[in-house]
Structure formats: structure tokens, C-alpha cells
C-alpha positions as CSV (number, residue, x, y, z in Angstrom):
1,M,56.1,152.7,166.1
2,S,57.4,149.9,168.3
3,E,60.6,148.0,167.8
4,A,60.4,145.4,165.1
5,V,60.3,141.8,166.2
6,R,63.0,139.6,164.5
7,E,63.0,135.9,164.0
8,P,62.9,133.5,165.8
9,F,61.2,135.6,168.6
10,A,57.5,135.4,169.0
11,D,57.0,138.9,170.4
12,L,58.9,142.0,171.5
13,P,59.2,141.1,175.3
14,H,60.6,137.7,174.3
15,Q,63.1,139.3,172.0
16,R,64.3,141.8,174.6
17,D,64.5,139.1,177.3
18,A,66.6,136.9,175.1
19,V,69.0,139.7,174.3
20,A,69.3,140.6,178.0
21,L,69.8,137.0,179.0
22,G,72.5,136.4,176.4
23,M,74.4,139.5,177.6
24,W,74.0,138.6,181.3
25,A,75.4,135.1,180.5
26,F,78.4,136.7,178.8
27,L,78.9,139.1,181.7
28,G,78.7,136.1,184.1
29,Q,81.8,134.6,182.5
30,E,83.5,138.0,182.6
31,V,82.9,138.1,186.3
32,L,84.7,134.8,186.6
33,F,87.7,136.1,184.7
34,F,88.0,139.2,186.8
35,G,87.1,137.3,190.0
36,V,90.2,135.1,189.6
37,L,92.4,138.2,189.2
38,F,90.8,139.9,192.3
39,L,91.3,136.7,194.3
40,F,95.0,136.8,193.4
41,Y,95.1,140.5,194.4
42,I,93.5,139.7,197.8
43,S,95.9,136.8,198.4
44,L,98.9,138.9,197.5
45,R,97.8,141.8,199.7
46,L,97.1,139.6,202.7
47,R,100.5,137.9,202.4
48,H,102.5,141.0,201.5
49,P,100.8,144.2,202.7
50,E,104.2,146.0,202.7
51,L,104.2,145.6,198.9
52,F,101.2,147.9,198.5
53,A,102.3,150.3,201.2
54,T,105.6,150.8,199.4
55,F,104.6,150.9,195.7
56,A,101.0,152.0,195.6
57,P,102.0,155.6,196.3
58,R,103.8,155.5,192.9
59,L,100.4,155.4,191.2
60,D,98.8,158.7,190.4
61,W,95.5,158.7,192.2
62,R,94.6,162.1,190.9
63,L,94.8,161.0,187.3
64,A,92.9,157.8,188.3
65,T,90.2,160.0,189.8
66,A,89.9,161.9,186.5
67,M,89.6,158.5,184.7
68,T,86.9,157.5,187.2
69,V,84.9,160.6,186.5
70,A,85.2,160.0,182.8
71,L,83.8,156.5,183.1
72,L,81.0,157.5,185.4
73,L,79.9,160.2,183.0
74,S,80.1,157.7,180.2
75,S,77.7,155.4,182.1
76,F,75.3,158.3,182.3
77,T,75.5,159.0,178.6
78,M,75.2,155.3,177.8
79,A,72.0,155.1,179.9
80,L,70.6,158.1,177.9
81,A,71.5,156.3,174.7
82,V,69.5,153.2,175.7
83,R,66.5,155.4,176.5
84,F,66.7,157.3,173.2
85,A,67.1,154.1,171.3
86,F,63.8,152.7,172.7
87,T,62.0,156.0,172.2
88,R,63.4,156.3,168.6
89,M,65.0,159.7,169.1
90,R,67.7,159.2,166.5
91,L,69.7,162.4,166.8
92,K,69.8,162.2,170.6
93,L,70.8,158.5,170.4
94,L,73.6,159.4,168.1
95,L,74.8,162.3,170.3
96,S,74.7,160.1,173.4
97,L,76.7,157.3,171.7
98,L,79.3,159.8,170.5
99,A,79.6,161.3,174.0
100,T,80.1,157.9,175.4
101,L,82.7,157.2,172.8
102,A,84.5,160.4,173.6
103,L,84.5,159.8,177.3
104,G,85.8,156.2,176.8
105,A,88.5,157.4,174.5
106,A,89.5,160.0,177.0
107,F,89.8,157.3,179.6
108,L,92.1,155.3,177.3
109,A,94.2,158.3,176.5
110,M,94.8,159.0,180.2
111,K,95.5,155.3,180.8
112,G,98.0,155.3,177.9
113,W,99.7,158.5,179.3
114,E,100.0,156.8,182.7
115,Y,101.5,153.6,181.2
116,A,104.0,155.7,179.3
117,H,105.0,157.5,182.5
118,H,105.5,154.2,184.3
119,F,107.6,152.7,181.5
120,A,109.7,155.8,181.4
121,R,110.5,155.4,185.1
122,G,111.2,151.7,184.7
123,E,108.2,150.7,186.7
124,T,107.3,147.5,184.8
125,P,107.1,143.8,185.6
126,F,110.2,143.3,183.4
127,V,112.7,145.7,185.0
128,D,114.0,145.0,188.5
129,L,115.1,148.2,190.1
130,A,116.9,148.4,193.5
131,D,114.9,146.0,195.7
132,E,113.4,148.2,198.4
133,L,111.9,145.4,200.4
134,G,114.7,142.9,200.4
135,P,114.2,139.3,199.3
136,G,110.8,138.3,198.1
137,P,108.1,140.1,196.0
138,G,109.2,143.6,195.0
139,L,108.5,146.2,192.3
140,P,108.1,143.8,189.4
141,T,105.5,141.8,191.4
142,F,103.4,144.9,192.2
143,F,103.5,146.4,188.7
144,G,102.9,143.0,187.2
145,L,99.7,142.8,189.1
146,Y,98.9,146.5,188.2
147,F,99.5,146.0,184.5
148,V,97.5,142.7,184.3
149,L,94.5,144.1,186.1
150,T,94.4,147.5,184.4
151,G,95.5,146.1,181.0
152,F,92.7,143.5,181.0
153,H,90.2,146.2,181.9
154,A,91.6,148.5,179.2
155,L,91.1,145.7,176.6
156,H,87.4,145.5,177.7
157,V,87.1,149.3,177.3
158,I,88.5,149.0,173.7
159,G,86.0,146.3,173.0
160,G,83.2,148.5,174.3
161,L,84.4,151.4,172.1
162,V,84.3,149.2,169.0
163,A,80.8,148.2,169.8
164,L,79.8,151.8,170.5
165,A,81.3,152.9,167.2
166,C,79.3,150.2,165.4
167,L,76.1,151.4,167.1
168,A,76.8,155.0,166.2
169,I,77.3,154.1,162.5
170,A,74.1,152.1,162.6
171,A,72.2,155.0,164.2
172,W,73.6,157.4,161.6
173,R,72.5,155.2,158.7
174,T,69.2,153.9,160.1
175,P,65.9,155.8,159.9
176,A,64.3,156.6,163.2
177,M,61.4,154.3,162.6
178,D,63.8,151.3,162.1
179,L,65.9,151.9,165.2
180,R,66.4,148.8,167.4
181,G,66.8,149.3,171.2
182,S,67.8,145.8,172.1
183,P,71.4,146.0,170.7
184,V,71.9,149.3,172.5
185,M,70.6,147.8,175.7
186,A,73.0,144.9,175.4
187,V,76.0,147.2,174.8
188,G,74.8,149.4,177.7
189,L,74.9,146.4,180.1
190,Y,78.4,145.6,178.9
191,W,79.6,149.2,179.3
192,H,78.1,149.5,182.8
193,F,79.9,146.3,183.7
194,V,83.2,147.8,182.5
195,D,82.6,150.8,184.6
196,I,81.8,148.8,187.7
197,V,85.0,146.8,187.4
198,W,87.0,150.1,187.4
199,L,85.2,151.2,190.5
200,F,86.8,148.1,192.2
201,L,90.2,148.6,190.6
202,F,90.5,152.3,191.5
203,P,90.5,151.8,195.3
204,A,92.2,148.4,195.2
205,L,95.3,149.8,193.4
206,Y,95.4,153.6,193.6
207,L,94.2,153.9,197.2
208,A,95.9,150.8,198.5
209,A,98.5,152.6,200.5
210,R,95.9,154.7,202.2
211,L,93.8,151.6,203.0
212,T,96.7,149.6,204.4
């Protein structure tokens, strides 16, 4: 059986196109939000390259690599979930959504451990340690940028996990013949966007000293 057409859509292609267009419009404004943050990053890096050369090595690139792998794997399981939703394979859809949830939760757990580590060492925007660079931007500036960029991204991951949990509950309760692929597709687009943003954050922050 094909996916049911809901009002006010005339047919299935129209319904899917509308869902996709709505999600792309939402992602467009998210690009603007992150774009402003990245422009600030570029400006700060061009004006103060010594800031990144000094403080970027304090970020754990090995842990960030593990987080990157988790998100990339979650993109794969999310793509599988979209496929299984449209082909009405309920059990596989549910397992794919749960796998994506687990990988996303693993990412957040690693990020939380990393944050705790930085706070324990006083590497925050709010604590000014011995100024290693003299007058001008120092540790609080770098870690302020770090926490804003990664924290804003982490909030998006949390939002994605909430959406995935809702989809998993719906898949658990819904008979296979009544599964709807369009909501899964929309959440899939959002999740891939979150992953792509991290692929920019990873080298921009964790590998900054090696790229200076």
C-alpha cells in the first residue's frame, strides 16, 4: 500500500514536495543562524590567528573524532530509516530510529564529558586564567567562541533526538500499512543538516592549530 494522502494535498507527490519544501525553508533560516556564527569565527581567526594557535591544542581532537564517527554513522542509520519508512518495513524502521537515537545520545554524552573536563580546568568564557597572549583576546574569548558554536550545535542535536524519539514511538504504535514516510524524511533532512554543521565545526575548532 502507498502512503496515505492527507488534506489539503491533492496527491502523494504534492504532499511529499510540500513537506520537503517546508523543511528546506526551515533549514535555510538555520543556515543563516550558523552563518553569522561562522562569519564571526572567520573574522576572529583572521585578526587573531595566535588565539587559535595557543588555545586550540587544548581541545581533544581524538574525542572529537569519535564524536564525528558517531554522527556520520547516525546519518547512515537515519538514511536507512527514511528508506524503511517509505517501504513500510516497520521493524527495520524502528531499529534504525533507535540506532540513530543511540548514536546521537552517544555524541551528546561525549560532548558533556568534554564540557565537564573544560570546566574542571577553568577553561570557560567566565574565568580569566593567566593571560598567555598579553593584552587583547585571550582564553575567555576562544572558549567563549567554542562554547557558543558547539553549544548551539548541541541544542540542535537535542532537538533532533526529541524528534527521533517521537518518530520511534509513532513507529512502535503504528501498523505497517499506516506508516508515513514524509515525517521521517523531514526529520532525516534536519538530522543530516546537524551532521553537516558538525563537519564544519570539527576542523574549524579542533584542528585549528594544525591549520594555522
